[in-house]
Every structure is written in structure tokens, then in C-alpha cells.
N, C-alpha and C positions, 0 to 999 in steps of 0.2 A: 504494500500500500504506500504510494508516494506522498510527498508532502502536500500536494494540492488536495488529494482525497482526504487526508487527515485534517487539513485545515478546514475544508468544507464541512466535514462531519462535526468538528468541534464548534464551528461557527453556527451551524444550524441548531445544535443542541443549546448553545448559549442564547440564540435568538428565541428558541422555544421556551426557555426558562423565563426570558423577559416577557414574551407574549402571554404566557400562562399567568405570570405574576400580575400583569395588567388586568387580565380577565377576572382573576379572583377578586382583585380590588374593586373592579367595576361591578361585579355581581353583588357585592355587599350593599351597594346603593341603587341597585336596579330592582324596583318592586312593581312598576307599572309599565304599560305599553309605551307611554311617553318616554320613560327612562330608556326602555329597551330599543325603541326604534329611532327616536330623535334626540337621544342623549340629554333628556331633561330640558331641551330648548335653552341650553346654557353654555354653548360652545363659543369661546372667544375668537377674536379676529384672526390671529396668526394660525391658530389650530384649525379653524374652519377653512381658511385658504389652503392649508396643508392637506386636510382630509379631502377637499374637493379635487385638488391636484392629484393626489395618490389614487383616488377613486376613478379618475379619468385615465391616467397614464398607464398603469398596470404593466404586466409582463409584455403586452403587445408593444408598448413603447420601448421598453428597455432592450429587448432583443428583436421584436418583430418589425418595428418601424424602420430601423436601420436596414434590415433585410429587404423591406419593401422598397426603400430608396435605392438600395444596391441594384435591384432588378429593374426598376422603372424610372429612375433618374429624378432630377430636381422637380419635374412636374408633379410628382407625388407629394411634394411638401405642401401643396394647397390644402391638404387635410389638416395639417398643423395650423395653417392660417385660419381655417374655419374655427378651430378651437379657441383662437385668440378672441373671437367674438363672445366667448363666455363672459369676458369683461363687460360687454354691453348688457348681457342678460342679468348680471348681478344686481344693478340698481333698478332694473325694470321688472322682469318676470319673477326672479327670485325674491326681490323685495316685496312685491305684491303677495306672493305666496306666504311669505313670512308674516306679513300683517294679518292675513286671513287665518293662517294656521294658529297664530297666537290667540286670536280672538275666538275662533271656533273649535280649537282643539284638534286640528288635523294631525294625523300621524302617518298616513299612507297617501299615495297618489289618488287612490279610490275615494278617500274622504273628500277631497276637493271636488272631484267629478260628481260624486253623489249629491253633495250640497248644492253645487252650481246647477246641475241638470235634473236632479231628482229622479234619476233612472237607475234602478237596480240592474237592469239589463246592460246598460253602458258600463256600470262599475264592474260587473263580472267580465265583460268583454275586455276592458282595460286590464283587469287582473290576469286574464288568460294570456293576453299579448305579452305582458311583463314576464310571466312565469315561463312561457314557451321560449322567449328570447333570452332570458337570463340563464337558463340551464346550459345551453351550448356555450354561452359567453364565459361562464365559470369554467367549463371544460377546457376552453381555449387558454384560460389563464394557467390551469394546471399543466396542460400539455406544453405551453411555452416555458414554464419554469423547469419542468422535468427534462425537456429536450436540452435546455441549456446546461443543466447539471450533468446529463449523460455525456454531452460533447466535451465539457470542460474536464471531466474525470476520465475521458476516453473509454467510457462504458464500464468503468469499475464500480460505479453506483448505477444500478439498473433503473430503467424508466419507471417500472411499477413500484420499486422501492421509494422513489421520489414521490410518486403519486400518493402512496400510502402515508408518507410523512406529512404531505400537504393536507390530505383529507383529515388526518387526526388533528393537526394544528388548527385548521379551520373550524372543525366541529367544536373542539374544546374552547377555542377563543370566543366564539359568538354565542355559545349555548347559554351561559349565565349572564353575560354582560351586554350582549347585543352591540348596538352602535356605540354605547359608552366605552366598551372595550376596544372597538375598532378605532374610534377617534383618539383614544388614549395612546395608541401606538403610532398613529399616522404622523404626528408632528416629528417624532424622532426618526421615523422611516423616511419622511420627506427630506429632512436635513441631510441625513446620511446618504440617501439615494442620489440627491442632486450633486452632492460632493463627489460621490463615486463616478457619476456620469461625466462631470467636468474633468476629474483626475484621469479617467480612462481615455478621454478624448486627447488630453495633453500627451499622455504616454504613447498613444497610437500615432499622433503627429510626429513625435520625436523618433520613435522606434521603427515605424513603418514608412513614414513619408520623409524621413531624414530631416525633420524639423521644418519642412517647407511645403505649404499647400500649393505654392506655385510650381514646385518641382513635381508634386503629385499630379497636378493638372496636366503638365507636359507628358508625364508617363501614361496617364489615362488616354490622352489623345494618341500617343505613339502606339499604344496597344489596340487602337481601333475602337475605343469605347467612348468617343466624344458624345455619343447620344445621351449618356447619363448626365452630362453637363448641360443639356439642352431640354427644352420642353418639347417632347416628341410623342408620337402615337396618339392615344385618345386624349391626352391632356393638352394638345394644341387646340382643341375645341373647348371654348370656355363653358359650354353647357355640360360637357362631361366632367370638367374640372369642378363645376358647381356641385355636381352629384357627389363627388368624393368629399368636397368641403362640408357638405351637409351631413353626410354619413359619419365622417370622422370627427366633426367639430361642432357645427351649428346645431345639430339635433341633440347634442349632449344634454341640453337643458331638459329634455323629455326622458332621458334615461332614468329609470325609477330610483336608482341609488343616488343620483345627483338631485333629482326632483325633491326627495325628502330632506336633503341637506339644506334646502331653502327654509325648512322649518326649524333648524337647529340653532340658528344664530342667537347670541346673547343680546345683541343690539343691532340697530341699523348701520352702525359704523363699520361693521364687517363688510357690507356690500360696497361701501366706498373704497375700502382698501382693495377688495377683490377686483373692482373695475379697473384699477390701475396696475395692480401687481400681476394679475393672471396673464395678460399678453406678454409681459416681460419674462415671467417664469416659463411660459410656453416657448418663447423665442430662444431663451438660453438652453433649455433642455432639448428641444427638438432641433435646434441648430447644431448641438453636439451630436445628436443621433444622425443628422445628415452628414456631418463630417466623417463620423465613424463609418457609416454605410457606404458612402460614395467615394470620398477621397482616400480614406484608409483601406476600405474594403476592396475597391477596384485596383488600388495599388498592390495590395497583397495577393489578391486572387482575381485576376482579370476576367475569368470566364466560368464562375460557378453557375450551375443550372439546377432547375427543379428544386426539390426539397433541401438539397445541400445548401442553397443560398439562405435558407432560414436560420442556419447556424453560423453565419459569417462572423457575427460579433463574438460569440464564445470561442470560435476557432482562432480569431486574432488574439484574444486574451491569452489563450493557451500557448500560442506559438511565438508571440511577439512582446509579451509583457512579463514582468516578474511574477512569480507564483502568488505573491500576496495580492496582486491586482486581480488575478483570475478568481481568487477566493472572494475578494470584495465584490466583484462583478456579480458572482452568483448570489451573494447576500443581498445586493441591490435588487436584482430581478426577483428574488424570493420575497423581499419586503414589498415591492410594487405589486407583484402578482397576488400575494396573500391579502393585501389591503383591499384591492378591487374585488377579489373573489369573496372575501368576508362581507364587504358592504352589500354585494349583490345577494349573498346568501341570507343575510339578515332581512333585507327588504322582500325577497321572494317568500321566505317563511312567514313573515308578518302579513304579507298580502293574503296568503292562504288562511291564516288563523283569524286575521282581523276583518278582511273584506269578504271572504268566501264562507268560512265556517260560522262566524259570529252572525247572529241575527241583528238586523238594524235596530239601533236604539238600546242595545244591551251591552253590558260590559263583558269582556272575555272572562271565561272561567278556566281555572287550571292553566294559566298562561304558560308557565314554564314547562309543564308536561306536554301541552299541545305543541309548543315550539320544539321540544325534543323529538316528538314524533315526526313533525313535518320536516325538521332538519335531517333526520335519518332518511326519510323518503327522498328528499332532494339529493343528498349525497349519493344514494344508490343510483338515481337517474343520471347524475353527473358522471359517475364511473362508467355507466353504459355508453354515454356519448363519448367519453374520453377513449374508450376502447376503439371507436371508429374515428379517431382524431384526424383532423384535416392536415394537409401538407402545408398550406400557406396560412399561417395564423391570422395575420391582420386582414388579409383578403376575405377570409371566411367570416370574421366578425363584422367587417364593414359591409359585406354584401348581403348578409342575412339578418343578423341581430339588430344592427343600427337602423335599417329601414323599418323594421317592425316597431321599435321604440318610437321612431319619428312619427308614426301615425297618430300619436297622442297630441301632436303639436297644434293642429287646427282647433281641436276642441279646447285645448289648454289656453292658447292665445286668444281665441274667440271668446272663451268663457271669462277671461280676465278683462278684456277690452271692449267687447261688443255685447251689450245687454240684449240685443235682438236674437242672439244665438239660442237655439232650443234643443231639447233632449233628442227630438226626432232628427234634427240636423246633425248633431254630434254622433248619434248612433249610426245613421246612414253613411255619413262621411267616413267614419272610422272603418266600417265594414268594407265600403268600396275601396278605400285606400289599401287595406290589407290584401284584398283580392287582387288589386292591381299590382302590388309588390310581388306577391307569390306567382301570379301569372307571367309577368315580364321577367322574373328571375328564373323560374323553373320550367316554363313552357316556351314562350316566344316573345321577344321584344321587337315590335314592329319598327321602332326607331332606336337603333343601338346606342346612339349618342345620348339618348335620354335615359339616364340611370333609373333602375327600378324605384329607388327612393323618390325620384322626381315624379315618376308616373303616379306613385301612391299619394304624394303630398298635393300635387296639382288636382287630381280627381277628388281627393278627400276634401280639399278646401272648397272646390266648386260645389260639390254636393252638399257640404255643410252649410254654405251660404244660401243656396237655392232652396233647400228643404226648410231651413230656418225661416226664410222669408215666406214660405208657403204654409207654415204652421204657427199656432198661437204662442205668443211670448209668455214665458213664465214670470209673472209679476213678482212672485216671492223671491226668486233668484235675483232679479234686478234690484229689488228693495234691500236685500241682505248683503249683496256682493257688489254689483256694478255701481249703484248709486252712491254707496259709502266711499268706494274707491274714487269715483269722479269728484266727489265733494272734497275728499282728503287732498287730492292733487291739484285742485282748482287754482290755488294761490301760486302754484309752481309752473303753470302753463304760460311761460313768458316767451318773449321773442328770442331770448337766449336759448331756451329749450328747443325751439324750432331750428335755430341755426345749428345747434349741436347735432340734431337729427339729420340735417342735410349733410353735414360733414361726415357723419357715419356712413351715409349712402355713398358719398364720394370715395371714402376709403374702401368700401365694399367693391365698388367698380374698379378702383385701382388694383385691388387684390385679384379679382376674378376675371376681369376683361383685359385691362391694360397689361397685367403681368404676363399673360400667355402670348401677347403680341409684341413683346419687346425683342430687339435684335438678339439673335442666338449665336453670333460669331464674334466673340470678344469677351474679355474678362477684366473686371475692375480689380485693382490691386494685384493683378497677375494671376488671380485664381477664382474670383467670385463672378458668376454669371449675372448679367443685368437683372434677370428675373428674381434671383435670390436676393439681390440688393433691394429690389422693389418690395419683396416680402418682409425683409428686415425693417425697412422704412415704414411699411404699413403697420407692423406690430408696435413700433414705437409711437406712431400716430394714434393707434387705438389706446395705448396706455395713457397718453396725454388727454385724449378725449374722455377716457374713463374717469379721470380725476375731476374734470369740470362737470361731466354729466352726473357723476355721483353727488356732487354738491347740489346740483339742481334738483335731482329726484328725491334725495334723502332729507333735505333740510328746507326750512322756510327761507324766503328771500333775505331775512335778517340773520340767517345762520342758526336759528333756534329749531328745536324739535317739537312735534306735537303728537299727541296720542291718537291712534286710529280707533274709531268707535262706530258701532252699527248705526245705520240711518234711522232717525226717529221721525214719524209722520209730522209731529208738531214743528220740526225744523223749518219746513216750507212755510207754515203759517207765520212763524216768527220772522222769517225773512221778508 
């Protein structure tokens, strides 16, 4: 047994002790579904930013995203740019969900949809979509971590041994403490993980690229791989790029384990920080993944194909880095993958116990026992899916799971911003959207440039609007949700707000349309393609906009805060 294997085993044992310690501590203060699922609505600023980041990035980012860039080039980075718009969603959608969740006690996505639309059928449909898409996503996390460990140890630690360790860690971690336990480990994991990502990138540049990205660019071109430094293939079409951007980034707001993090914040200040910080965190982390996958990966291995390319990052760590870095990289991907899988497991089990099994209006009974039963069933399902693990981790997740989650977006955004939206519209739109996704993904796509997620969202939104206009408005929902929100934000609907929205649109166009049409023959600073520079600039612009937009949305014009309260009928008379 060599030093890398010993180091990985020791590190995983120590990480397990840390995780279990956090879980035991969290379980002692977890007595209600609010504690279990939304961490008592008491998560501070830095911790919430960290847990949102960890819940998004996962094993797919640590190993899979670099591999995707290795195969498909810089055009693939549009997915990371889509995720930068999470900064825009923080003071908008997430903030509104937080206001409503705190007022009405939401703990699952289904709670919002049930309250807004009053439809048990819609709630069950949303629950089914979440569960069906979460199970394979968890499996992808497990496969990604296990494949990385197998590659790094050269098969000395087997795939199913890794899977068994992960399953045990996940089960014990979330059983007693739920998201309190997950959030408790995420801040540490985020700091350590990002540090490992940056350190790994530096080591790869020095040891593989001889300390020069310009030299790496020259070698990539000499090897006949210049296409990875250009926007090529499907990504030359901005519509196709938009599909990936939505799958990998923009639709994140509807992913159930991110959705419920909207409820967790201790105060609105969290969303201001997230609006600025998240685009920068995304830029740093995914910029490192891009350098690892393209410049270092193509320099070290000019022509990996098929499933072999999914292991390009751990292969480089094994062959071109000190043993300690290979060990750290495994711990990083383990922490990222475990965090996302844990978050998804908590929300999936809670959706079943809270939204499906529990009768409306009644408290859960035997919560811990029910969670244990459901968690066991989920882990069994995850193991079955893992047995048929896909070759391309990120592609699988973005092509199947993300489009499914995204079909909640029209009903979510419409429910928050449009009081005319009805339960019939939401139900019909969501069903049509899911059918469109499945049909264009698994049967036939009549317009290949139009990604299945776009088919689903376009048809979903159209049906949602048309059916809503043709059916009776729910006055109760408007009275309890839309009118209070409109009143709350009325004093903030300034000219400055409109200008900031226009600037967001400009940056969106800059990312998705201008970026793919920039010159492809030339490099800034000797190595950076113009499209990549455009993406970097766009992320910085989003961070700046996030600061000012957060001030506008979260605080009154004089900088003060005010409490959100349900609408009262006598308010109109008093006015």
C-alpha cells in the first residue's frame, strides 16, 4: 500500500470523524422539521454563501467540469457564467422566498407551491419531479467521487468500497441533524475546497505547463487542439449556449436543495453579500477548473477520448503533483460531493415525509423514524442507479436532472411576481414542460439547436400564461402573497431599480450573444481567448451590479429595514 493510498484512507477517516462529530452536535438541537430541513432559519451570511456554493459545485465541478472543458473547449464555460446569475437571484427570488417562508413557515418547495396555488395535485407533481431528478443526481455525485479515488489510488481502493464509505457517511451525517449538520460542515469544506482548487491549479501550471499559460497555449495549438481554445461546435450558436447556461446555472434557483436555502437565512443581509460574492466565487473556482481542464489537461494529455477524459484531473494529480496534493484533491472532491449529495438527500427525504406522506394541515408524527425509513429507501435507489453509472458525469446531470428541476421555474417566478397566475396554469404548464423535456431528450428533437430544457421552459411558460388567463384568479393567493409583496417593495421601485435591471439585461446579452461572436484567432496576454476575457469581465460586472441591486431590493431608500407583514383589508381603506 503506497503513501497516497495510506494518506487517502487516513484523511477520509479523519474527515469522517469530523462529519460525525458535527452530526451528533446538530442532532442534539434538531427537534422539529424546521430545524431538520432549514437549519432553524438561523444561518449567517458567510455560512449561507458557503453552503449555497458547496450545494451547487459538488463533485461535478471538482472533477467533472474540468473534464467537460477538456472535451468541449472554452464554449462550455457558458455554464459557469449562467451560475454567476445566482447573484441576481439572491436579492430577488431568494429574498422573496425568505420573506414568505419566515412569515408562513415554509420548509419545502411544496409548501410555497401549495400556499400560492392551493393545489395538492401540483404539490405532488413538484414533489415527484424533485425526487425523480434528485436520485440520479446523488448517484452522479457518488460515482464522481468514487471514480476519482479509484484513479488516484490506481485501483487499490475499489469503486464499490468508495461507494460504501460515501453511503455510510451520508446516511449517518443527515439522519439526526439534517441540514443543520450539512450546513455545519459546509463552511469548513468550502474554505478548504476552494484553497485546494487554487493550490492545485498553481501546481498544475508550474509542473505541467512549465509555469507559463502562454507556452501551454502554443503547445495546444502545435498538437492540433486549437479548437478547445475557440468557441466551436454547438456553442457557436448562442441558442445552444443559452441551453447549457440555463441547465448548469440559471435554473439553479429551482433546484430543490438550493430552493430551500432561501428559507435558511438569519437576515436579509445574507442576500446582499451573496449578490456580490457569488459571481466572484464562481469566477475564481470555475476559472481554475478551466485552466486545469484545458491548458493543463490538453498539455499533459493531448488526445484522451471517451470515459478516460472524465478522469483527466485525478490523473494529472497522480502523475504531475506531489503525493500530498493528490490526497488533498481527493479530500476536496469528497467534501464537495458529500455536501451536495447530503443536501439533496435531506430535501428528497423531507419532500416525501412532509409533502407526500403528511396530510395537509397536520404536523409530522415520528419524524425521525419516518426520515430513517425514507433515507434507507433513497439510499437503496441511489445504489441501483449508481450500478448503471453514466460515463460522462456532468453531461448526464445537465441533460436530464437540471431540465427536470427547471420546470418549476415558470410556476415559481409567476407565483412570486404575477398575481394572475392560477393553479390550472401552473399544473398544465409544468406537465407540458416535463413532457417536452422527456420527448426532445429521449425521443426526437425537431430543432437540435434548441436544448430540451429550452423546449420545456418555453412551452411551460406559454401554457402557464394562457391557461392562467383563461381560468379564474385565486383571490386568496393574491391577498396573502402577491399583494403583500407588491406593497412591501413599492417604496423601492425607483428609477435606479429600472436602470439596474436594464444593465443586467445588457450583461446577459454580453455573456450569451456577444461572447460567442467574438474573434477566435488571437489571445490576450498571450494565452486568454477574447471570449474568456468577455466572461471574466461579465462576472465582475455582475458582482458590481449585485452590490447596488442588493441595496435597492433589501433596504428602504434611506438604508433602513422594514418588517414584511401579510396584507390587511383595512390597509386600503386607511390609504
